[in-house]
C-alpha positions in Angstrom: 319.6 -55.9 133.9 322.0 -53.0 133.4 322.4 -54.1 129.7 318.7 -53.9 129.3 318.6 -50.4 130.7 321.3 -49.2 128.4 319.6 -50.8 125.4 316.3 -49.1 126.2 318.1 -45.8 126.7 319.7 -46.0 123.3 316.5 -46.8 121.4 314.5 -44.1 123.1 317.1 -41.3 122.5 317.5 -42.2 118.8 315.1 -40.3 116.6 314.0 -42.1 113.5 314.5 -40.1 110.3 311.8 -40.3 107.6 312.8 -42.7 104.9 313.7 -41.5 101.4 310.5 -42.9 99.9 308.3 -41.0 102.4 310.2 -37.8 101.7 309.7 -38.3 97.9 306.1 -39.1 98.4 305.6 -35.9 100.4 307.4 -33.9 97.7 305.2 -35.4 95.0 302.1 -34.5 97.0 303.3 -30.9 97.4 304.1 -30.7 93.6 300.6 -32.0 92.7 299.0 -29.6 95.1 300.9 -26.7 93.7 300.0 -27.6 90.1 296.3 -28.1 91.0 296.3 -24.7 92.7 297.7 -23.0 89.6 295.1 -24.7 87.4 292.3 -23.7 89.8 293.5 -20.1 89.9 293.6 -20.0 86.1 290.1 -21.4 85.8 288.8 -18.8 88.3 290.6 -16.1 86.3 289.0 -17.2 83.1 285.5 -17.3 84.7 285.9 -13.8 86.1 287.3 -12.5 82.9 284.5 -14.0 80.8 281.8 -12.7 83.1 283.2 -9.2 83.5 282.2 -6.3 81.2 285.6 -4.7 81.2 288.8 -5.6 79.4 288.4 -9.2 78.2 291.9 -10.7 78.0 290.8 -14.1 76.8 288.8 -12.7 73.8 291.7 -10.3 72.9 294.3 -13.1 73.0 292.0 -15.4 71.0 291.6 -12.7 68.4 295.4 -12.2 68.1 295.9 -15.9 67.8 293.4 -16.2 65.0 295.1 -13.3 63.2 298.3 -15.2 63.4 296.6 -18.4 62.2 295.3 -16.5 59.2 298.8 -15.3 58.3 300.3 -18.9 58.8 297.6 -21.3 57.6 299.6 -24.5 57.3 301.1 -24.5 60.8 298.0 -22.7 62.1 295.9 -25.8 61.6 298.1 -27.7 64.1 298.3 -24.7 66.4 294.5 -24.4 66.5 294.2 -28.1 67.4 296.7 -27.7 70.2 295.3 -24.5 71.6 291.7 -25.8 71.4 292.8 -28.9 73.3 294.4 -26.9 76.0 291.5 -24.4 76.1 289.1 -27.4 76.6 291.1 -28.8 79.4 291.4 -25.5 81.2 287.6 -24.7 80.7 288.3 -21.6 78.5 285.2 -20.8 76.6 285.7 -22.2 73.1 283.1 -20.2 71.2 285.5 -17.5 70.1 288.0 -20.1 68.9 285.4 -22.2 67.1 283.7 -19.4 65.3 286.9 -17.5 64.6 288.6 -20.6 63.3 285.7 -21.2 60.9 286.0 -17.7 59.5 289.8 -17.8 59.3 290.0 -21.1 57.6 287.1 -20.4 55.2 288.9 -17.2 54.1 292.3 -18.7 53.9 291.3 -21.8 51.9 288.8 -19.9 49.7 285.6 -21.3 51.2 284.4 -17.9 52.5 281.3 -16.2 51.3 
């Protein structure tokens, strides 16, 4: 009986530490939550920037990018594809990029009016 008492005392006083897999799972969850929060914050910023009448950063940055594409047409084609893909994923309005790319590539490749 005394052996049983000692065995019960040892098991109740020993705290079980979380396993390595549960700690890694928790870390992955926190990383995913952090990335999702950043993406959500960026989407909210884009919506507010697009709907405000003040300084429109997205339109300004798009214009600067299209100017760069006009100066570098060969690599610009691939850059437009990459930027357009990211813009679509992040819900950035693509109107400026679509119309701007049409004008830039039409002028660069001699198709402009």
